[in-house]
VMD Tcl script that draws the C-alpha trace (Angstrom):
set ca {
  {-111.33 70.37 -117.73}
  {-110.75 72.57 -120.73}
  {-107.51 72.35 -122.72}
  {-106.48 75.04 -125.18}
  {-103.42 75.86 -127.21}
  {-102.73 79.57 -127.44}
  {-100.58 81.03 -130.20}
  {-98.90 84.33 -129.32}
  {-97.36 87.05 -131.45}
  {-95.02 89.10 -129.29}
  {-93.77 92.63 -129.87}
  {-90.02 92.91 -130.45}
  {-87.98 93.43 -127.27}
  {-90.74 91.88 -125.08}
  {-90.01 88.18 -125.60}
  {-88.32 87.46 -122.26}
  {-90.84 89.52 -120.31}
  {-93.85 87.77 -121.90}
  {-92.26 84.35 -121.45}
  {-91.86 84.97 -117.71}
  {-95.48 86.13 -117.39}
  {-96.79 83.09 -119.27}
  {-94.64 80.66 -117.28}
  {-95.92 82.13 -114.01}
  {-99.53 81.11 -114.75}
  {-100.21 77.84 -112.85}
  {-102.62 76.54 -115.50}
  {-99.96 76.80 -118.22}
  {-98.59 73.28 -118.69}
  {-96.23 73.84 -121.61}
  {-94.60 76.74 -123.44}
  {-92.78 76.32 -126.75}
  {-90.89 78.86 -128.78}
  {-91.87 78.48 -132.42}
  {-90.84 79.93 -135.76}
  {-93.18 81.40 -138.33}
  {-96.18 83.67 -137.94}
  {-96.32 83.17 -134.15}
  {-93.62 83.30 -131.48}
  {-94.97 81.09 -128.68}
  {-97.25 78.08 -128.38}
  {-98.79 77.78 -124.92}
  {-100.77 74.81 -123.58}
  {-103.35 75.87 -120.97}
  {-105.48 73.48 -118.92}
  {-108.33 75.24 -117.10}
  {-111.24 74.03 -114.99}
  {-113.84 75.52 -117.37}
  {-114.42 78.11 -120.08}
  {-114.65 80.97 -117.57}
  {-111.25 80.18 -116.09}
  {-109.78 79.77 -119.58}
  {-111.14 83.17 -120.57}
  {-109.66 84.79 -117.46}
  {-106.26 83.25 -118.17}
  {-106.09 84.07 -121.88}
  {-107.69 87.51 -121.80}
  {-106.78 88.70 -118.33}
  {-103.33 87.27 -117.73}
  {-101.81 86.63 -121.16}
  {-103.44 88.80 -123.84}
  {-103.67 91.78 -121.49}
  {-99.89 92.08 -121.28}
  {-98.44 95.06 -123.14}
  {-95.88 92.91 -124.99}
  {-98.48 90.61 -126.54}
  {-99.49 91.82 -129.99}
  {-101.98 89.06 -130.90}
  {-103.29 85.73 -129.65}
  {-105.18 82.90 -131.27}
  {-106.77 80.31 -129.01}
  {-107.37 76.78 -130.28}
  {-109.75 74.74 -128.10}
  {-108.90 71.08 -127.81}
  {-111.41 68.24 -127.67}
  {-110.16 64.77 -126.71}
  {-111.08 61.83 -128.96}
}
mol new
graphics top color blue
foreach p $ca { graphics top sphere $p radius 0.5 }
foreach p [lrange $ca 0 end-1] q [lrange $ca 1 end] { graphics top cylinder $p $q radius 0.2 }
display resetview
């Protein structure tokens, strides 16, 4: 399993639309609205790096309302 936290910057007027897209991804376990440089914090749990890439690049970052993403890979202690 591969866990990542994805920070999203969303274009104005696209917040609700992007939230619905992100919440529809089965591998997304949590979504948090945040204040500051980013708008959403998304926890993704994928089977492997290939699935994680498909989710972040293909299903989240590819959306027109997403301006920028930053993916933080998590390693359990």
